[in-house]
C-alpha positions in Angstrom: 44.8 101.1 177.1 41.4 103.1 178.6 38.3 101.8 179.6 35.1 103.4 181.1 34.5 102.2 184.7 37.6 102.0 186.5 37.8 99.6 189.2 39.5 101.9 191.6 37.1 104.9 193.9 37.1 107.5 196.1 37.9 105.8 198.8 40.5 103.9 197.5 42.4 106.9 196.6 41.5 108.3 199.6 43.8 105.2 201.8 46.4 105.2 199.8 47.3 108.7 200.0 47.1 108.6 204.0 50.9 107.5 204.1 51.9 110.4 201.6 49.7 112.8 203.5 51.6 112.0 206.7 54.8 112.7 205.3 53.9 115.9 203.8 52.3 117.1 207.5 55.9 116.5 208.7 57.6 118.1 205.6 55.0 121.3 205.4 56.0 122.2 209.0 59.3 123.5 208.4 58.3 124.9 205.5 55.6 127.0 208.1 58.3 127.7 210.0 60.9 128.7 207.4 58.4 131.0 205.7 57.0 132.7 208.8 60.9 133.2 210.0 61.7 134.9 206.8 59.1 137.5 207.7 55.7 136.0 205.8 52.5 136.3 208.0 51.1 133.0 208.9 47.7 133.7 206.9 50.4 134.4 203.8 52.1 131.0 204.6 48.6 128.8 204.8 47.6 130.7 201.7 50.8 129.6 199.5 50.3 125.7 200.7 46.7 125.8 199.8 47.5 127.3 196.4 50.2 124.9 195.6 51.8 121.9 196.2 55.4 121.7 195.3 58.0 121.8 198.0 61.0 122.8 196.4 58.7 125.7 194.2 57.6 127.3 197.6 60.7 127.2 199.1 62.3 128.9 196.1 59.4 131.3 195.9 59.7 132.6 199.3 63.3 133.1 198.6 62.2 135.2 195.6 59.6 137.1 197.5 61.5 137.7 200.6 64.9 139.4 198.6 63.2 142.3 197.7 62.9 144.3 194.5 60.5 145.4 191.7 57.2 144.2 191.1 58.3 143.4 187.6 61.6 141.7 188.6 60.2 139.6 191.1 57.2 138.5 188.6 59.8 137.5 186.0 62.3 136.0 188.6 59.1 133.8 190.1 57.9 133.0 186.6 61.7 131.5 185.6 62.0 129.8 188.9 58.5 128.0 188.8 59.0 127.0 185.5 62.5 125.7 185.9 61.8 123.5 188.8 58.4 122.3 187.9 58.9 121.8 184.4 58.8 117.9 185.4 55.5 117.9 186.2 54.3 118.2 183.0 55.9 115.2 182.0 54.3 113.4 184.2 51.2 114.7 183.6 52.2 113.6 179.6 52.8 110.2 180.9 49.7 109.6 183.5 47.6 110.7 180.2 48.0 106.9 179.5 46.9 105.5 182.4 43.5 107.8 182.8 40.0 106.1 181.9 37.7 107.9 179.4 36.0 109.8 182.4 38.8 112.1 182.5 37.6 114.9 180.7 39.6 118.1 180.0 37.8 119.5 183.0 38.7 116.4 185.7 42.5 116.8 184.1 42.7 120.6 184.6 42.0 119.8 188.7 43.6 116.4 188.7 46.7 118.5 187.8 46.6 120.8 190.4 47.4 117.8 192.8 50.2 116.4 190.8 53.1 115.7 192.9 55.9 113.0 193.0 54.6 110.4 195.3 50.6 111.1 193.4 52.1 110.7 190.2 53.7 107.8 191.0 51.0 106.1 192.6 48.5 106.8 190.3 50.9 105.1 187.7 51.7 102.0 189.1 48.2 100.8 189.2 47.3 97.9 186.8 43.8 99.5 185.5 43.4 102.5 184.2 42.3 105.1 187.0 39.7 107.6 187.1 38.7 111.2 188.2 37.3 109.7 191.2 40.1 108.0 192.3 42.8 110.5 192.3 40.8 112.8 193.8 40.6 110.4 196.9 44.0 110.4 196.2 44.9 113.9 196.3 42.8 114.5 199.4 45.1 113.6 202.2 48.4 115.2 200.7 46.5 118.4 200.6 45.4 118.4 203.8 48.6 117.0 204.8 50.7 120.0 203.3 48.2 122.9 204.1 47.6 121.4 207.8 51.5 121.1 208.5 52.2 124.4 206.8 49.6 126.1 209.5 51.2 124.1 212.5 54.5 125.3 211.9 53.8 128.8 211.2 51.9 129.0 214.6 54.7 127.2 216.4 57.0 129.8 214.6 55.4 132.1 216.6 55.6 130.6 220.1 58.8 128.1 220.1 61.9 129.6 220.7 64.6 130.9 218.5 67.0 127.8 218.8 64.1 125.5 218.3 62.7 127.4 215.5 66.1 127.6 213.6 66.1 123.8 214.2 63.1 122.9 213.0 63.5 125.1 209.9 66.1 123.2 208.4 63.8 120.0 207.7 62.9 121.0 204.5 66.3 121.7 203.1 67.3 118.0 205.0 64.3 116.7 203.0 66.2 118.3 199.7 69.3 116.8 200.7 68.0 113.1 201.5 66.4 113.4 198.1 69.3 114.5 196.1 71.9 112.0 197.8 70.7 108.4 196.5 71.0 109.5 192.9 74.4 111.6 193.6 75.5 108.4 194.8 74.4 106.2 191.8 75.2 108.6 189.2 78.5 110.5 188.7 76.7 112.9 186.5 74.2 114.0 189.2 77.3 114.2 191.6 78.7 116.7 189.3 75.5 118.6 188.4 75.1 119.5 192.4 78.8 120.6 192.9 78.7 122.5 189.6 75.6 124.4 191.1 77.0 124.4 194.4 79.9 126.1 193.1 78.2 128.5 191.1 75.8 129.9 194.0 78.6 130.0 196.2 80.6 132.6 193.5 77.6 134.8 193.1 77.1 134.8 196.9 80.6 135.8 197.7 82.0 137.9 194.5 81.6 141.7 194.6 81.2 141.8 191.0 78.4 139.5 191.0 76.1 140.9 193.6 73.7 142.1 191.2 72.6 139.0 190.7 69.5 138.8 193.2 68.8 135.6 195.0 65.9 134.4 192.5 68.0 134.7 189.7 70.7 132.7 191.5 69.1 129.8 191.6 67.8 130.0 187.6 71.3 130.8 186.5 73.1 128.2 188.9 70.3 125.4 187.5 70.5 126.5 183.6 74.2 126.5 183.4 74.6 123.2 185.6 72.6 121.4 183.5 74.1 122.6 180.1 77.6 122.0 181.5 76.7 118.2 182.1 74.5 117.7 179.0 77.5 119.0 177.0 80.2 116.9 178.8 77.9 113.9 179.6 74.9 113.6 177.7 72.7 110.6 178.1 73.2 108.3 175.6 70.5 106.5 173.4 70.1 103.0 174.5 70.2 100.5 171.6 67.0 99.0 170.3 64.6 102.2 171.6 62.3 103.2 168.7 63.5 100.0 166.5 61.1 98.8 164.5 62.8 95.5 164.1 
């Protein structure tokens, strides 16, 4: 389902990406405050957002960085944490490949992968016609500016606002994660159990003395993997009948 001349252009993508960019502006404002509050310099927080477009990955990455430890340990934690949190983007990329026109060469796909987020993927994949690199670059523009700009504003505000206000605004990004998880938790009992197991394990690692050797970075990794494996064993997703049937 590919065609050479996509009906979508850069300006179409730019227009479609503006609502996403405005949403990212408010969320990344909280990230900027959180990053500076944990000891990062304003420019360091901005650089993180300019080279990454992953809210959960950035928050987890900052947690790993400020936790301290040897360089080798920090690098290992960072790699594993980002791999686990952002693995879904590879699946999105594979899916979106079927929606791209023939102008999307390997070079374009590498550049487009930088701007792959949940919202950008959903918009691009929802188009009735294949999309080309011009449209996708337009779609990436406003979210990128909103994410980096919001981080900068939040980091600057973190240097000016009173501590009580910074603490209040700093939880905004965590509130976003809660808002993302709550709907599927209400619909799927399995998701609720995964969250409960992960939260329980996190508390055990945090408060049990003999588990204090586990760093914050590896705590995220351990909780995510164990909770997922337990629920995959207790409540595997059954394959629906008819899928893959040639008859």
